[in-house]
Phi, psi and omega in degrees: 000134181285154181299316182298327181294319185289319178292326175288327170295320170299307181302322179301334175264009182059037173267124175267137177228132180211172185245130163242105179066246180248017182242146179263122182251154180216137175230121183224147179302162180298129183077351185283330186266097181291160174307316175304308177296324174302320181289320175298317179292329179283318193275335182244035182306310190294314176305317183290315180301312182299318181292312181298324175298318178299313178299318183292325176301321186280321180301322182303326177276320180222100184307331187271347190258122182243106183288111173272326176206090197278351189256166174123166182254357179280168183301128184291141173260129175245120194243130182265121177281178178286189196292341175292335172086013186283111182296330188283359169298340175268005189296324177291314182302315180307308183299314182286347171280354170101167183291342183264006182243100175302136180216118183235128176276152185246120186259124185286148167308136181101342177290332186274357181078350182258335181249171182263139173294161179252144189250011173231135185296332181297311180298317174299313176297323174298314174299315181291325177297317178299318180295317182298314180303317177295322181286316179221097190301327176236158182279190011281162177226137172254125181252136185227152172217153183237129174056233180293341172290351178302323184290326178290321178297325176294315182290327178289327173293326177297307183298319179287326178297316177303327178275008179083012172285152177270121177242096183295329179209144169251113182254120178248122184255108182057050185286142176263125171296135183300333177298345178297326180274359175253349178254102191293318176302316182291325186287320177292323177295317187300305185290332178290317179292324178297324180285320186283328188301312175302327178295312181298321178292317175292327174294318182297333181277355178297137188286340182219163180298322178298317181295326181295318177300314182298314179294315173309315182293319176294337175277336185255341178295151180056052182300331179295316175294328182285320174301316177302308183297326178295318182295321182293320179299313181298313183292327173299313183297318179298316186290325173295320177300320186287332188268345182240110180305323178300312179298320186297318178295324177296314180300312182302319178301312180299315180297319180292324180293322176296312173312315176301312185296322177302319185281339190286135172233101189290148176257161185303150178225125185270353186286178182281124181236123176246124181257126180246117182254151174314310185196173179295328180299338181294345174299327183255022184281340185105347179285349175053048185295331182289349176286345171301336180301336177305320182247351178221066189301340183259016183295144174256148183244137178234143187234136178282188179295150183308316188271015183297136169276098194304317178295340182246031193291338181264005180255176173292144006264011186269344183304319185294331180289323178280335165302313175298318182295314176309313182294324175304310175302321181297322182290351183268356184289000000 
C-alpha cells in the first residue's frame, strides 16, 4: 500500500496522524484503528513521517496545495475533493496516471482545524484560484473535481478562464449536480441507492440461489438488533466527535460544504468539460449528472465499468479504469 493510500484510508475513518519532532502521533475514534492500520503505522513510521513533512513544507507556502505527484512534464492537474475535503481521496488516481503527470489535490479552508470553512462555492473557488496562481503563476491548468467537489471545480475553472488563464480541460468525476441537494426526494433516492448498491452487488456474487437466500436472510434477520447496533454506532460517533476537536472541525467542514452546495447555481461555462461517471447506470442514480448540460452543453461523458462501486470510484480496484478514461480524453485535445 502506497503512503498516500494509507493516509487516505486513515482519513476516511477520521483517524488523525501528525508529526511531533521525530515522533508520529495518532488520534482515532473508538474502534477505528484496526490491527492492519496499527501494524502499518508501526512498520512504516519513517516513511509516513517523511511524506507528512514533505506535504507540510508545501502547505506552509500554499495551504490549499497538497502535492500527490509533483513531478512530470504534462499539464498539472489541480483537483477538488468531495465535501469531506480529504485531499488523499485522489491518491490512487494520481498514482495510476503515472510519474509524468503532476497532480495536486486542493485542501479546503477548515480542513486543518485551524481555519474556518467557507459556506459559498464562489468563495471556496476564489480561494483555490488564488492559491493555484501563487503556486503556479501561469497556466495551463487542468481542473478536476470529485463528487460534490465537482461544483467547486466548475466554478474554479470559470474563475481561472475569466482571468485569462488556459484551462484545457475540466474533469468531473462522479459529480453531484447542486440541484440534488435542493430536491429532497432526489437526495433521499440518491443516498438510499448508494446504501443499497453494495448489498445488491454482494448478493449477485453468491454462487447459488440458495446462497443468495441465506445472504439475504442474514442481512435482514433481527432488524431490531440491526437498528439497535446502528443507534449505538451513531451515539458513539457523536460522542467521539464532541470529544475530539479535529473530528468536530471535520464535521463542521462537511456541514458547511453541503450548505455551500445547496446555495450554488452554476453559470454557463464555454470551456471543455469531461464528465467521468462510475457507469452508465449512474445517469439514473439521482446524482443528476445530465443537468450539467444546462451550463456546459458540449460536455463529454465517459463511463466506467458496469460493476464499479460508485462512491469509491477513484479507489482500488476501479482507479486504473478511470485513469485510462482520463488518458483517452486527454488524447482528444
